[in-house]
C-alpha angles and dihedrals in degrees: 000000000000092000091051090051092049091049091051091051092048090051090057093045093053096045095069088066092060097075105121126217137080097236127040113215122191100163093123090051100049105130120238122257134218132186116214120200135203116270117242097210143022113285125222109216101223105122093255105094092201097145120110090248091060092044090055096043114102121246119240123239112285111270118260136200110287092246092048091238106113145014116264121247093241131034122252130180136165140200133199137204136171140200136172094287109033149016111234133209132188125183130182120201126188110220131157093203115040110191143151138172107179115096105161120093116246093020112139092274097187088073081080126047103280150167119237137195127194120192128191105172099186098033096232092124090239131095099025135157131236126197129182133177137176134209090273089063090247112149139203118195124179142163124225121201091197137357115275090253089064095048098242129161124272109214100204093168091060112109134195098241113219097010117159123200136179136185130200121194116207092203130006125316117236094357109132094183096074141045118248130204096220144266138269135205133205123196135185118193117186117238090229088070097040094052091060091085097037129096093245140020098244130099104265097244112174089007133102133232130195113245135172127200125195139176119202116204128181136200106242146204128209119218119178088343094307123120123226139163112280120250132203127235090279093055095253121134115253112245117268126243116245115204117181142181096231116025118247092198087220132059093258127095091189098083097093094183087072097053122111130265121250116192119201107219120205088218126097119252110274092043123094130244137168135223132189122192106246116252091239089064089063088056090049091055089052092050092050091051086060093044092054089051089054091054092052096045116129106155122123118265099238092048092050093045091057092048097046114126133180109229143153133216133207120245114184088343095308122115110239126195116193114210131195133206132189122214138173095280101037136292146296136208116213147162139184113250112236087203100058107004090241122140110240116204136185113193125214090262091054099256113148119220134184115207123191103238097182 
């Protein structure tokens, strides 16, 4: 039994070396970036975002289909701000029929049309937060120790203490007889909660976090004036639409290494700042492309062993060799960054580590 398990692990470990090609190109998969600035006034959380700080805050890129293949039916954009107490979010969603039915906190909110935020402060793909809310201002907040692919725990009883949320309806909620313009949400999350999953207890000024934003939208039916998710002839719900800020390239928000980059500028909103994704992050994307191949490996051990090749790829012009090592509790893949000299490691459970190799 143990030998069989070891063989299966070794199959997966070897497979990541079989990716063919002299140069690795991830240009189409580069995550989006956003710079958030410091607010210049107190914000009222009412879903309107009519303060000067919000008016000066830049809009994000328009949301795209989660696989990056097509334009969504309705437009979505978001903004962010921060101050010494909270991190703020505002999202505006075009929608001709604004509806919602779920009123109990920590219900599965994406069974309604919703807006979602995913936050991984330290970028290790573990210990991240998920937040969802619908047009009724009902929220669902949860904490995940690992992505679902890595069999972590979902802490559904975890709450964002002190959170404030607001919704504004540009139209009439749950009224099927008219056409609405859309809805907007405003959210304030205290830093004391957000710092729990970070590497330090300070506001991340002049640092970046990994964040994902998603909007779930359903086809609907109206029965006796009440909205519900649309079903097909067999009685099954039609699949939802997933519209996101930064494409995941797969229908899965729980691959945190694909989320976007949010940089926390030390400048006040209205000023200008710049941010470039560090070179080492490009190397990290490459490593995770190998890691995902390992997880999907199914070939037989002997066949893979015969095909195994030692190869390197180029990332930003640098030749990169990914190594693997087995140990008593599993395996790692790793490489030495030519940009910093750090040792970059992805563990068997998907956790990303940076080790000072100097």
